[in-house]
Structure formats: C-alpha cells, structure tokens
C-alpha positions in Angstrom: 0.0 0.0 0.0 3.0 2.3 -0.5 3.1 3.5 3.0 -0.4 5.2 2.9 -3.1 4.1 5.2 -6.6 4.3 3.9 -9.1 5.3 6.5 -12.5 3.8 6.2 -15.4 5.3 8.1 -17.0 2.5 10.1 -20.7 2.2 9.4 -22.5 1.8 12.6 -25.8 0.1 12.9 -28.9 1.5 14.6 -29.2 0.5 18.3 -32.4 -1.0 19.8 -33.4 -1.5 23.4 -35.8 -4.3 24.2 -37.8 -4.2 27.5 -39.0 -7.8 28.1 -41.3 -9.5 30.6 -41.3 -13.1 31.3 -44.6 -14.9 30.4 -45.8 -17.7 32.7 -44.3 -20.1 30.3 -40.9 -18.3 30.5 -41.0 -18.5 34.3 -41.9 -22.2 34.3 -39.0 -22.9 32.0 -36.6 -20.4 33.6 -33.7 -23.0 33.8 -33.6 -23.0 30.0 -33.1 -19.2 30.1 -29.3 -19.3 29.4 -29.8 -21.5 26.4 -32.5 -19.0 25.2 -30.1 -16.1 25.5 -27.6 -18.1 23.3 -30.4 -18.8 20.8 -31.3 -15.1 20.8 -27.6 -14.2 20.1 -27.4 -16.7 17.3 -30.6 -15.4 15.7 -29.2 -11.9 15.8 -26.0 -13.0 14.2 -27.9 -14.9 11.4 -30.0 -11.8 10.8 -26.9 -9.5 10.5 -27.4 -8.0 14.0 -25.5 -8.3 17.3 -26.8 -8.8 20.7 -24.6 -6.2 22.5 -25.8 -6.8 26.0 -28.3 -8.8 28.2 -29.4 -7.8 31.6 -31.7 -9.5 34.1 -33.4 -6.7 35.9 -35.7 -6.1 38.9 -38.8 -4.0 38.7 -41.2 -3.4 35.8 -39.2 -5.4 33.3 -37.4 -8.7 33.8 -34.9 -8.4 31.0 -33.3 -5.6 29.0 -31.4 -6.4 25.9 -29.4 -4.0 23.6 -29.1 -5.0 20.0 -27.4 -3.4 17.0 -29.4 -4.3 13.8 -29.1 -3.1 10.2 -32.6 -1.5 10.2 -36.0 -1.4 11.8 -37.4 -4.2 9.6 -34.6 -6.6 10.7 -35.1 -5.7 14.4 -38.9 -6.2 14.0 -38.2 -9.6 12.6 -35.9 -10.5 15.5 -38.5 -9.2 18.1 -41.3 -11.1 16.5 -39.3 -14.3 16.2 -38.3 -14.1 19.9 -41.8 -13.2 21.1 -43.4 -15.9 19.1 -41.6 -18.5 21.2 -43.9 -17.6 24.1 -41.3 -17.0 26.8 -41.3 -13.2 26.9 -43.2 -10.3 25.7 -41.1 -7.5 24.2 -41.3 -3.7 23.8 -38.5 -2.5 21.5 -37.3 1.0 21.3 -35.0 2.6 18.7 -32.2 4.2 20.5 -30.2 7.2 19.2 -26.6 7.7 20.5 -25.4 11.2 21.5 -23.9 11.9 18.1 -27.3 11.0 16.4 -29.1 13.1 18.9 -26.9 16.1 18.1 -27.5 15.6 14.4 -31.2 15.3 14.9 -31.3 18.5 17.0 -29.1 20.4 14.6 -31.6 19.8 11.8 -34.5 21.4 13.6 -36.1 24.4 11.9 
C-alpha cells in the first residue's frame, strides 16, 4: 500500500433496546433461560445483527437487551421471532446515541 493508510469510516448500525417481561411459560422454563439467550444471540447474528448486552433486571421489566441491527425491519423480525416462542413479551425501542441526537437537534427548523 506504498506507506499510505486508507481510513475507512466505520458504518454503525442502529441500536435497539428491548424491554422484556417473562410470560408464565418463560418463568416455568426459567432454567432454560441461558440457552434461550444463546439462541437469541445466534438469531441476531444470522440476521446480520448483534446482541450487544443482556441484563436481568428487577422492577417493571425482567430483562433488558441491547441489539445493534441493520434496520428497523430486521429488528422487528428478531423481536417477532423471539416473542413468538412464548417465553417473553417485548417492547422494542429505537435508541439514538449522542452523536445521532446532536445531528437530529441540529436539523431542527
């Protein structure tokens, strides 16, 4: 490369936060939970997404996951696939990082 480095701007994927609640089925089969997390991770990878983090939480929601996915449609497919298994109900939010927030605000009339 003749001593020159080519800088490539890394394309970042949108981030999604899912707020999840166990169903009665999910609680009955809680010992299978770790395997379900791995299946969720594999599904994300298969769909071109990445499960960035998984958190068991206390309070209104039982689980919070953070996923980077190529687009809204892909994340909707992932959410529907996971919810259709019957172990959790999900509410998924599109999250904008600080840089995206600043761009959005800068574009206001």
